C-alpha positions in Angstrom: -10.7 -5.2 -26.4 -10.5 -4.7 -22.7 -7.0 -5.4 -21.3 -6.7 -6.4 -17.6 -4.0 -4.3 -15.9 -1.4 -6.1 -13.9 0.0 -3.0 -12.1 -1.1 0.5 -11.2 0.6 3.8 -10.7 0.8 5.3 -7.2 -2.0 7.8 -7.9 -4.2 5.0 -9.3 -3.5 2.8 -6.3 -4.4 5.7 -4.0 -7.7 6.3 -5.7 -8.6 2.6 -5.7 -7.8 2.3 -2.0 -9.3 5.6 -0.8 -6.0 7.1 0.5 -4.2 10.3 -0.3 -0.8 10.3 -2.0 0.7 11.9 1.1 -0.7 9.0 3.2 0.9 6.6 0.7 4.3 8.3 1.0 4.0 8.4 4.8 3.3 4.7 4.8 6.3 4.1 2.5 8.5 6.1 4.9 7.7 3.8 7.8 7.8 0.6 5.7 4.1 -0.1 5.6 3.3 0.7 1.9 2.9 -2.0 -0.7 6.0 -3.2 -2.7 6.7 -1.1 -5.7 8.6 -1.8 -8.9 10.3 0.6 -11.3 9.4 0.2 -15.0 10.7 2.6 -17.7 11.0 5.4 -15.1 7.6 4.8 -13.5 7.0 3.5 -10.0 4.2 0.8 -10.2 2.4 -1.5 -7.8 1.5 -4.9 -9.0 -1.9 -6.4 -8.3 -0.2 -9.1 -6.3 1.6 -6.5 -4.1 -1.7 -4.7 -3.6 -3.4 -7.9 -2.5 -0.5 -8.7 -0.1 -0.7 -5.2 1.3 -4.4 -5.5 2.0 -3.9 -8.8 3.7 -1.2 -7.4 5.9 -3.4 -4.4 6.8 -6.3 -6.8 7.7 -4.0 -8.9 9.8 -2.6 -5.9 11.6 -6.1 -4.7 12.3 -7.1 -8.1 13.8 -4.1 -8.3 16.2 -4.0 -4.5 17.1 -5.6 -3.7 20.4 -8.6 -1.4 20.2 -9.1 1.5 22.5 -12.0 1.4 24.9 -14.6 4.0 24.3 
């Protein structure tokens, strides 16, 4: 039986999104990481928070000015 996961640990999130753990914590420090929740002493990121974070990153990339080459 294959169970669909509803949340991931920070290391799992980082692997899935191609970022390092240090990058995650740097994002968290400046308020740009996904929402987290604490469950039984573990810090987890729900699939909803991950989707919201990706949407916010995409929106920021659209409105951010790009540097001319």
